[in-house]
C-alpha positions as CSV (number, residue, x, y, z in Angstrom):
1,M,-17.6,10.3,-1.1
2,K,-14.4,11.9,-2.5
3,Y,-11.9,14.0,-0.6
4,N,-9.1,16.4,-1.6
5,F,-6.0,15.7,0.5
6,I,-4.2,18.7,-1.0
7,N,-6.8,21.1,0.6
8,K,-6.3,19.4,3.9
9,V,-2.6,20.1,3.9
10,L,-3.0,23.7,2.8
11,F,-5.7,24.7,5.2
12,S,-5.1,22.7,8.3
13,K,-2.5,21.7,10.8
14,F,-2.2,18.1,11.7
15,M,-0.7,15.9,14.3
16,Q,2.5,14.1,13.5
17,T,1.1,10.7,14.4
18,V,-2.3,9.3,15.2
19,F,-0.9,7.2,18.1
20,K,-1.2,9.7,21.0
21,I,-3.4,9.6,24.0
22,K,-5.0,12.9,23.3
23,S,-4.0,15.7,21.0
24,R,-6.0,18.3,19.0
25,G,-9.3,16.5,19.3
26,N,-7.9,13.1,18.7
27,L,-8.1,10.2,21.2
28,V,-6.4,6.9,20.8
29,L,-7.5,3.8,22.7
30,A,-6.0,0.3,22.3
31,G,-4.5,1.0,18.9
32,K,-7.6,2.5,17.4
33,H,-7.7,6.0,15.9
34,Y,-10.6,8.1,16.9
35,N,-11.1,11.7,15.7
36,R,-14.0,13.5,17.2
37,R,-14.6,15.6,14.2
38,S,-14.4,13.0,11.5
39,R,-15.5,9.9,13.5
40,V,-12.6,7.7,12.3
41,T,-12.5,4.6,14.3
42,V,-10.2,2.2,12.5
43,T,-7.3,0.0,13.6
44,R,-4.0,0.1,11.7
45,S,-3.4,-2.9,9.6
46,P,-0.4,-5.1,10.4
47,D,-1.1,-6.9,7.1
48,E,-0.2,-3.8,5.1
49,K,3.1,-3.5,6.9
50,R,3.9,-7.1,6.2
51,K,2.9,-6.6,2.5
52,Y,5.4,-3.7,2.2
53,F,8.2,-5.9,3.4
54,L,7.1,-8.9,1.2
55,I,6.4,-6.9,-1.9
56,H,9.7,-4.9,-1.7
57,R,11.6,-8.0,-0.5
58,V,12.9,-6.0,2.4
59,G,14.0,-7.2,5.8
60,K,13.9,-5.1,9.0
61,K,16.9,-2.9,9.5
62,E,18.0,-1.1,12.6
63,G,17.5,2.6,12.4
64,F,14.7,2.4,9.8
65,E,11.0,3.1,10.3
66,L,8.0,2.4,8.1
67,H,6.5,5.8,7.2
68,H,3.1,6.7,5.8
69,V,3.8,9.2,3.1
70,V,0.3,10.7,3.3
71,P,-0.3,10.6,7.1
72,L,-3.1,8.6,8.7
73,A,-4.1,11.6,10.7
74,W,-5.5,13.1,7.4
75,A,-8.2,10.5,7.3
76,A,-11.7,12.2,7.4
77,N,-13.5,8.9,7.7
78,D,-12.9,5.1,7.9
79,E,-12.8,4.8,4.1
80,H,-10.0,7.4,3.9
81,F,-8.1,5.7,6.7
82,R,-8.1,2.4,4.8
83,L,-6.9,4.2,1.6
84,L,-4.0,5.7,3.6
85,D,-3.0,2.6,5.5
86,R,-1.8,0.7,2.5
87,W,1.6,-0.7,1.6
88,N,1.9,1.6,-1.4
89,N,1.5,4.7,0.8
90,M,4.5,3.6,2.9
91,L,8.3,4.0,2.7
92,Y,10.9,2.3,4.9
93,I,13.1,5.3,5.7
94,D,15.9,6.0,8.1
95,G,15.1,7.6,11.5
96,Y,16.9,10.9,10.7
97,S,14.9,11.5,7.5
98,H,11.7,10.4,9.3
99,S,12.4,13.1,12.0
100,R,12.9,15.7,9.3
101,V,9.5,14.9,7.8
102,T,7.7,14.9,11.2
103,A,9.5,18.2,12.1
104,N,7.6,19.7,9.1
105,N,4.3,18.4,10.6
106,S,4.3,15.5,8.1
107,R,3.5,17.8,5.2
108,N,6.1,16.2,2.9
109,V,3.5,14.2,1.1
110,V,4.3,14.7,-2.6
111,M,6.5,11.9,-3.8
112,T,8.7,12.3,-6.9
113,N,11.9,10.6,-7.9
114,D,15.3,11.5,-9.5
115,N,17.2,8.4,-10.5
116,S,17.7,6.4,-7.3
117,T,16.5,9.2,-5.0
118,I,12.9,9.7,-3.8
119,I,12.0,13.2,-2.9
120,L,9.2,14.0,-0.4
121,S,8.1,17.6,-0.6
122,D,5.4,19.7,0.7
123,F,3.7,22.4,-1.3
124,T,6.5,24.9,-0.7
125,N,10.3,24.5,-1.1
126,N,10.6,22.1,1.8
127,H,11.8,18.7,0.7
128,V,13.5,15.6,2.0
129,E,15.7,13.6,-0.3
130,L,15.8,9.8,0.3
131,E,18.7,8.0,-1.4
132,I,18.0,4.3,-2.0
133,R,19.7,2.0,0.5
134,K,21.1,5.0,2.5
135,N,17.8,6.7,3.5
136,V,15.1,4.5,2.0
137,I,14.7,0.8,1.2
138,Y,12.3,-0.3,-1.4
139,S,12.1,-2.3,-4.6
140,L,13.0,-0.3,-7.7
141,E,10.4,-2.5,-9.5
142,K,7.6,-1.1,-7.4
143,L,8.6,2.6,-7.6
144,D,6.0,3.3,-10.3
145,D,3.3,1.8,-8.1
146,L,4.4,4.0,-5.2
147,L,4.5,7.2,-7.3
148,S,1.2,6.4,-9.0
149,Y,-0.6,5.7,-5.8
150,N,0.8,8.9,-4.2
151,F,-0.4,10.9,-7.2
152,D,-3.9,9.3,-7.0
153,L,-4.2,10.0,-3.3
154,L,-3.3,13.7,-3.7
155,N,-5.5,14.2,-6.7
156,I,-8.8,12.7,-5.4
157,H,-11.5,15.3,-5.9
C-alpha cells in the first residue's frame, strides 16, 4: 500500500508530537502510538535513535534534540510508522530550531541543503535554516542519504 505524504500535509492538520495522552483522536499508552482512524499501534524504536548517533558519529549535546523530519504523527498505518521512525528521517537540532518547526505544526518536512546549511521548509515560504554545528549536528558524509530518503518519503505515490 502506498501513501502520499505531501497530500497529508496539504489537506490535514497534525499534532506536533505523537507522545500526548489524548489529542485529536490520538491516544498514547506506555510509549505506543495509537491513532483511532489509522490503527497505528507501534512503539518508537530506540535502535534507530542509537543508529543516528553511531552513523553520524555524534555524541549527545545539551540543548539539542533528535527531530523526525517527516513527523511520526503522519503515519497512516504501522508500515508507514516504521518508515518514518528511521535514522535517516532524523536530524539532531538545537531546541530553538526545533521549537520553530513545531510552531509551524511540524510542516517543515522538505529537506534541502545549501553548502553547510540544511533547510527545512513547508510547501509555502516558511523555512528553518540549520547551520551545521550551530543548529544541527550530522555527518557531512551522510547528507546525501538524508536528502535522498527525505525525497523518497515525500514522493511515495
